[in-house]
Wavefront OBJ file of the C-alpha trace (Angstrom):
o trace
v 22.124 68.427 174.770
v 25.340 68.480 176.847
v 27.916 71.226 176.430
v 30.845 70.582 174.134
v 33.432 68.238 175.716
v 31.008 66.690 178.192
v 28.261 64.112 178.294
v 24.990 64.064 180.161
v 24.212 61.314 182.638
v 20.905 61.606 184.515
v 20.942 65.369 184.142
v 24.532 65.716 185.389
v 27.198 66.852 182.925
v 30.519 65.039 183.234
v 33.478 66.722 181.576
v 36.365 64.803 180.160
v 39.538 65.899 178.468
v 39.871 65.052 174.828
v 42.620 62.577 174.160
v 45.369 63.888 171.951
v 47.633 61.576 170.082
v 51.148 61.766 171.489
v 52.560 59.335 168.960
v 54.675 60.511 166.063
v 53.318 59.489 162.669
v 55.055 56.740 160.760
v 56.045 57.403 157.193
v 58.728 58.074 154.602
v 61.248 60.848 155.290
v 63.030 62.801 152.535
v 65.423 65.723 153.084
v 67.414 67.814 150.599
v 70.577 69.719 151.427
v 70.245 73.498 151.307
v 73.659 73.629 149.568
v 72.974 71.060 146.858
v 69.559 69.505 146.097
v 71.381 66.372 144.862
v 72.532 65.647 148.427
v 69.627 63.866 150.053
v 68.839 61.931 153.186
v 65.896 59.551 153.032
v 64.376 56.673 154.923
v 61.416 55.514 156.913
v 60.154 55.744 160.423
v 57.880 53.655 162.555
v 56.488 55.868 165.267
v 59.293 57.454 167.253
v 62.123 55.383 165.715
v 63.561 56.449 162.361
v 66.280 55.059 160.071
v 67.723 57.262 157.323
v 70.410 56.817 154.670
v 72.357 59.616 152.987
v 73.767 59.819 149.437
v 77.028 58.206 150.598
v 75.268 55.169 152.084
v 75.754 56.242 155.702
v 72.952 55.042 157.974
v 71.510 57.503 160.486
v 69.425 56.093 163.339
v 67.335 58.343 165.471
v 64.132 59.202 167.155
v 61.397 61.779 167.103
v 59.926 63.300 170.240
v 56.718 65.328 170.340
v 57.145 68.493 172.406
v 54.515 70.302 174.467
v 53.919 72.916 171.751
v 52.986 70.147 169.250
v 56.267 70.457 167.347
v 58.505 67.432 166.921
v 62.219 67.294 167.780
v 64.409 64.928 165.733
v 67.817 63.505 166.759
v 69.970 61.218 164.598
v 73.395 59.612 165.035
v 75.517 57.603 162.591
v 78.045 54.846 163.276
v 80.911 57.398 163.328
v 79.324 59.414 166.158
v 78.209 62.366 164.038
v 74.826 63.868 164.883
v 72.013 65.642 163.077
v 69.102 67.241 164.896
v 66.181 69.469 164.077
v 62.533 70.337 164.545
v 59.346 70.269 162.549
v 57.369 73.383 161.756
v 54.255 74.115 159.712
v 56.258 73.865 156.449
v 58.179 70.648 157.102
v 61.304 69.552 158.940
v 64.664 71.334 159.199
v 67.759 69.368 160.249
v 71.276 70.680 160.990
v 74.536 68.868 161.741
v 77.450 70.000 163.917
v 79.223 71.534 160.892
v 76.270 73.787 160.063
v 75.000 71.828 157.043
v 71.236 72.147 156.730
v 68.624 69.838 155.215
v 64.966 70.680 154.662
v 62.324 68.052 154.005
v 59.062 66.422 154.835
v 57.399 63.272 156.094
v 55.108 61.575 153.622
l 1 2 3 4 5 6 7 8 9 10 11 12 13 14 15 16 17 18 19 20 21 22 23 24 25 26 27 28 29 30 31 32 33 34 35 36 37 38 39 40 41 42 43 44 45 46 47 48 49 50 51 52 53 54 55 56 57 58 59 60 61 62 63 64 65 66 67 68 69 70 71 72 73 74 75 76 77 78 79 80 81 82 83 84 85 86 87 88 89 90 91 92 93 94 95 96 97 98 99 100 101 102 103 104 105 106 107 108
């Protein structure tokens, strides 16, 4: 039986790296404001590209980028040039805008 991570071929063990998925999962995004749970941002994403809408109807377009430490960095921009960015952690996603407003949420 070959060692873990390798395969035997005529008595010779050939090692190969395990492939890790670098793609960001698609799904539904939902974030609640830390100031008021009624203020939400929600939308869907297909891989790295995400489209969100806030409670005022503003559309936020952005992307997700997987970092080397397996966390994901999010960046969004609306049509007025405002930005929201954040990272994922083991509990969910935290986003913050340039005014210091914070949203916490998840990807379903």
